[in-house]
C-alpha positions as CSV (number, residue, x, y, z in Angstrom):
1,M,77.5,25.6,-45.4
2,N,74.7,26.3,-43.3
3,V,74.2,30.0,-42.0
4,F,73.2,30.0,-38.3
5,S,70.2,31.3,-36.6
6,C,70.6,34.4,-34.3
7,K,69.9,31.6,-31.7
8,D,73.0,29.6,-32.8
9,A,74.9,32.3,-33.6
10,S,74.4,33.5,-30.0
11,R,75.7,30.5,-28.4
12,M,78.3,29.9,-30.3
13,V,79.8,33.4,-29.6
14,S,79.8,32.3,-25.8
15,E,81.1,29.3,-26.2
16,S,83.9,30.8,-28.5
17,I,85.2,32.1,-24.6
18,D,85.4,28.6,-22.9
19,R,86.9,27.0,-26.4
20,P,88.2,26.9,-29.6
21,L,85.8,26.9,-32.4
22,T,86.5,24.8,-34.9
23,L,87.4,25.9,-38.3
24,R,83.6,25.6,-39.7
25,E,82.3,27.3,-36.8
26,R,84.2,30.0,-36.9
27,L,83.8,30.6,-40.8
28,T,79.7,30.1,-40.5
29,L,80.1,32.3,-37.2
30,R,81.9,35.3,-39.3
31,M,79.0,34.9,-42.3
32,H,76.3,35.1,-39.9
33,L,78.2,38.5,-37.6
34,L,78.7,40.1,-41.4
35,M,75.0,39.8,-42.1
36,C,73.6,40.6,-38.4
37,S,74.0,43.4,-36.8
38,F,72.4,42.2,-33.0
39,C,74.7,39.2,-33.0
40,T,77.7,41.2,-34.1
41,R,76.5,43.5,-31.0
42,F,76.5,40.8,-28.9
43,S,79.8,39.7,-29.4
44,R,81.5,42.9,-28.9
45,Q,79.7,43.4,-25.5
46,L,80.6,39.7,-24.7
47,R,84.3,40.7,-25.5
48,F,84.1,43.8,-23.3
49,L,82.5,42.0,-20.4
50,R,85.5,39.1,-20.6
51,R,88.1,41.9,-20.7
52,A,86.8,43.5,-17.8
53,A,86.5,40.3,-15.8
54,E,89.8,40.0,-16.9
55,H,91.4,43.1,-15.7
56,F,89.1,43.6,-12.3
57,S,90.3,39.7,-11.8
58,R,93.9,41.2,-12.1
59,A,93.1,44.3,-10.0
60,H,92.2,41.9,-6.9
61,Q,95.0,39.9,-7.5
62,D,97.3,43.0,-6.4
63,S,96.6,44.1,-3.1
64,S,97.8,47.7,-3.6
65,S,95.3,48.3,-5.9
66,A,92.7,46.1,-4.4
67,P,90.0,48.4,-3.4
68,D,88.6,48.9,0.5
69,E,85.9,46.4,0.1
70,T,84.4,47.5,3.6
71,L,81.1,49.5,3.8
72,S,80.9,52.4,6.0
73,V,78.3,51.9,8.9
74,E,76.2,54.7,6.8
75,A,75.8,52.5,3.6
76,R,74.9,49.5,5.9
77,Q,72.2,51.3,7.3
78,R,71.0,52.3,3.6
79,I,71.1,48.9,2.5
80,R,69.3,47.0,5.4
81,R,66.4,49.7,5.0
82,A,66.2,49.2,1.6
83,L,66.0,45.7,2.0
84,S,63.3,46.1,4.9
85,D,61.0,48.6,2.9
86,G,61.5,46.4,-0.4
C-alpha cells in the first residue's frame, strides 16, 4: 500500500465529501493523516465547513429562523462607496 502525497491526500479528503471512499483509499488516506499534521488540519477544516454549510442550509429552510436578508439603506450606500472607490 503506497502512501499518498499531500496533494493526493487533500484531493481524496475533498472527494470523500462527494462519494464514499474505497477501503484501500480510506486506509491509505488514514495512514497519511496519521503522519501529516497539515493534511489532518485540512481534513478537520473541510469537515467543519461542511457541517457549517449543512447547518446554514437547515436554518434557511426553516422560515421562522431565517435571518432578514435585506440590507439597510446605510449598508447599501457603504457598499456602493466602497465599490466606486476601489
